[in-house]
C-alpha positions as CSV (number, residue, x, y, z in Angstrom):
1,M,-169.1,-82.6,31.3
2,R,-168.7,-81.7,35.0
3,Y,-170.0,-83.8,37.9
4,L,-170.4,-83.2,41.6
5,L,-169.8,-86.5,43.4
6,D,-172.3,-87.2,46.2
7,V,-171.0,-88.5,49.5
8,N,-171.2,-92.2,48.7
9,A,-169.5,-91.8,45.3
10,L,-166.7,-89.8,46.9
11,V,-166.3,-92.4,49.7
12,A,-166.3,-95.2,47.1
13,L,-163.6,-93.4,45.0
14,G,-161.4,-92.7,48.0
15,F,-161.7,-95.9,50.1
16,L,-160.3,-98.9,48.3
17,Q,-162.3,-101.4,50.4
18,H,-165.6,-99.8,49.6
19,E,-168.0,-102.3,47.9
20,F,-168.4,-99.9,44.9
21,H,-164.8,-98.7,44.7
22,E,-164.0,-100.5,41.5
23,R,-167.3,-99.3,39.9
24,V,-166.5,-95.7,40.6
25,A,-162.8,-96.0,39.9
26,A,-163.5,-97.7,36.5
27,W,-165.9,-94.8,35.6
28,V,-163.2,-92.3,36.6
29,R,-160.5,-94.0,34.7
30,R,-162.7,-94.2,31.6
31,S,-164.0,-90.7,31.8
32,V,-161.6,-88.4,33.7
33,V,-158.4,-89.8,32.3
34,K,-159.7,-89.3,28.8
35,G,-160.4,-85.7,29.6
36,T,-164.1,-86.0,28.9
37,V,-165.2,-85.4,32.6
38,E,-164.4,-83.1,35.5
39,L,-165.2,-84.1,39.0
40,A,-166.1,-81.9,41.9
41,T,-166.6,-81.9,45.7
42,C,-168.2,-79.4,48.0
43,S,-168.2,-78.9,51.8
44,I,-171.1,-81.3,52.4
45,T,-169.5,-84.2,50.4
46,E,-166.1,-83.6,51.9
47,L,-167.5,-83.5,55.5
48,G,-169.6,-86.6,54.7
49,F,-166.5,-88.4,53.4
50,V,-164.8,-87.8,56.8
51,R,-167.9,-88.6,58.8
52,I,-168.6,-92.0,57.1
53,L,-165.0,-93.2,57.2
54,V,-164.7,-92.4,60.9
55,Q,-168.1,-93.8,61.9
56,A,-167.9,-97.0,59.8
57,P,-166.3,-99.8,62.0
58,Q,-164.9,-101.5,58.9
59,C,-162.9,-98.4,58.0
60,G,-161.3,-97.8,61.4
61,L,-160.1,-94.3,60.6
62,T,-159.7,-91.3,62.9
63,V,-160.9,-87.9,61.8
64,S,-157.2,-86.9,61.1
65,Q,-156.7,-90.1,58.9
66,A,-159.9,-89.6,57.0
67,R,-159.0,-85.9,56.4
68,D,-155.5,-86.9,55.2
69,L,-157.0,-89.5,52.8
70,L,-159.3,-86.9,51.3
71,L,-156.5,-84.4,51.0
72,R,-154.3,-87.0,49.2
73,L,-157.2,-87.7,46.8
74,K,-157.7,-84.0,46.2
75,A,-153.9,-83.6,45.6
76,T,-154.3,-85.8,42.5
77,R,-156.0,-82.8,40.9
78,I,-158.9,-84.9,39.6
79,L,-161.3,-83.1,42.0
80,K,-162.3,-79.5,41.9
81,F,-164.0,-77.7,44.8
82,I,-167.4,-76.1,44.3
83,P,-168.3,-73.4,47.0
84,D,-171.7,-74.0,48.6
85,D,-173.7,-70.9,49.2
86,H,-177.2,-72.5,49.4
87,D,-179.4,-72.3,52.4
88,I,-182.5,-74.4,53.2
89,S,-184.7,-72.2,51.1
90,R,-183.4,-73.9,48.0
91,L,-184.3,-77.4,49.0
92,P,-186.2,-79.0,46.1
93,A,-189.9,-79.8,46.5
94,W,-189.3,-83.6,45.9
95,V,-187.5,-83.8,49.3
96,K,-190.1,-85.4,51.6
97,T,-188.0,-87.4,54.2
98,A,-184.9,-86.7,56.3
99,K,-182.9,-89.2,54.2
100,Q,-183.5,-87.0,51.1
101,T,-182.3,-83.7,52.5
102,T,-178.6,-84.0,51.6
103,D,-179.4,-85.5,48.2
104,G,-181.8,-82.7,47.6
105,H,-179.4,-80.1,48.6
106,L,-176.6,-81.5,46.5
107,A,-178.9,-81.9,43.5
108,Q,-179.9,-78.3,43.7
109,L,-176.3,-77.1,44.3
110,A,-175.2,-79.0,41.2
111,K,-178.0,-77.5,39.1
112,A,-177.2,-74.0,40.2
113,K,-173.5,-74.4,39.5
114,G,-174.1,-76.0,36.1
115,V,-172.8,-79.4,37.0
116,I,-174.5,-82.8,37.3
117,L,-174.8,-84.7,40.5
118,A,-173.0,-88.1,40.1
119,T,-174.3,-90.8,42.5
120,L,-174.6,-94.6,43.0
121,D,-178.3,-94.0,44.0
122,R,-180.9,-94.3,41.3
123,R,-183.6,-92.5,43.4
124,I,-182.3,-89.0,43.0
125,P,-184.2,-87.0,40.3
126,R,-182.0,-85.8,37.4
127,A,-178.8,-87.2,38.9
128,F,-176.3,-89.3,36.9
129,Q,-176.0,-92.8,38.1
130,I,-172.4,-94.0,37.9
131,P,-172.6,-97.1,35.7
132,S,-171.6,-100.6,37.0
133,G,-168.9,-102.5,35.3
134,Q,-171.5,-104.5,33.4
135,M,-173.1,-101.3,32.2
136,I,-169.7,-100.0,31.1
137,L,-169.0,-103.2,29.1
138,E,-172.5,-103.1,27.5
139,S,-172.1,-99.5,26.5
140,A,-168.7,-100.2,25.0
141,G,-170.2,-103.2,23.1
142,S,-173.1,-101.3,21.7
143,A,-170.8,-98.5,20.7
144,R,-168.6,-100.9,18.8
145,A,-171.7,-102.5,17.2
146,R,-172.9,-99.1,16.0
147,T,-169.5,-98.4,14.4
148,G,-169.0,-101.8,12.9
149,G,-166.4,-102.8,15.5
150,R,-164.3,-99.7,14.9
151,R,-163.3,-97.6,17.9
152,G,-164.2,-94.0,17.8
153,R,-161.5,-91.3,17.9
C-alpha cells in the first residue's frame, strides 16, 4: 500500500516535539519497517513542512534548518516523491472552504497517482486516518483474538 502524507502527518513524523509524533512514528515503525507500506511526499507537503516549522514559535527553526530536517528525513529513504501536475481544475467538489483547498488538492493528487492520502484529520473524504496508539493496540488485540492468540506470519 502506498500513502501520500499530508502536511500535518509529515510534520508529526519529522518533528520529535509534535504532539502526534509518537502516533505517526508508531504507525511508520509498524507498517513501513515491515515492508507493507510505502510513504510519499509532494511539493505541497514538503513546502508545508518547511512553512509550519518556520512559523510555529514552539519550533523555532529557520527556513534553512527546516529544509535540512526534511532532507535528512528523506535521506532515510522511507519517503518517495510524487510529482504534482494538478492545477485548480481538479479540485474536488466537496471543497467548500479555504481550509479545505490543500486537503482537496492532496486527496485528488493521491487518487490520480494511485496512492491513499494519509492524515491525522478525520474530515477528509476517502483519506486514511493514521491510527492512534490505542487504535493500534486494539487492532493488534482483535487480530490476536481472531487467530486464537497466534501471531500471523
